[in-house]
Structures are given as C-alpha cells and as structure tokens.
N, C-alpha and C positions, 0 to 999 in steps of 0.2 A: 298586913305585913306579907311580904313574898318569902315563901321559904327558899332556903339555898338549895342549888341542884347539887344533888352528891352523885357519883357513879354508882351503879348496882353493885360492883365488885367491892367497893369502899363501904358499903352499909354494913352494918352489923347483923348478925346473923336473925335477931329479933326482927329487925327492920323488914330483911329481905322476905322473910316468912309472912310478915304483914301483906307487903306488896304482891306475893306470889297468890295469897289467899283473896285478895281483891280482885286481881286478875281471872282467878278461876271462877269465881262468884256466879254470873248467870250464863245459860244457853239459850234464854229468849225463847224458850219453848220448843227448843230442838231435843230430840231424845238420843244422845249419843249411841245409846246400845243399837239403834237401828241403822246407823250409818256405818256399818263394819262391811270390810269388802270382802266377799267370798275366796276362801283359798283356792289355787288351781287344782290341787287335788281332790276336792269336793266337788268340783263342777262335773255334770254328767255329760258325755260326750256320747251321741249314737253312733255305733259303728256297726256295721252289718256283722249277723252272728257267723256266716258263713262267706269268707272273703270270695270274690269272684277272681278267677285267673284268667288273665287275658293271652294265654298262649293260643297261636294259631297255627 
C-alpha cells in the first residue's frame, strides 16, 4: 500500500526529526572535516619585506 504524501511543513515534529535523521545518515566514505574552506585571513600571501619604490 502506498503511503500518502504529506508536505514537510505539515508533518509532526517527531516525523520531521525521523526524516532529517535519514537524510543525515551517510557520507559514503567522505570525511566532512577535510572539506573545510580555509578562511581568507589565514591564507599566507608572500609580500616583499622591503617595498621597492619606483620613483624616478
């Protein structure tokens, strides 16, 4: 027997939690901690120690 479709917003809190838990289950071997994007403040940019002035 087919279950009736009920919109997510109309589900009970308990049922929503069950659905969310099923969606969160597997990462299929992917480690989410290695997928972080480095912040722009932490990226080291090499700059010259003594800026060169181009005055003529």
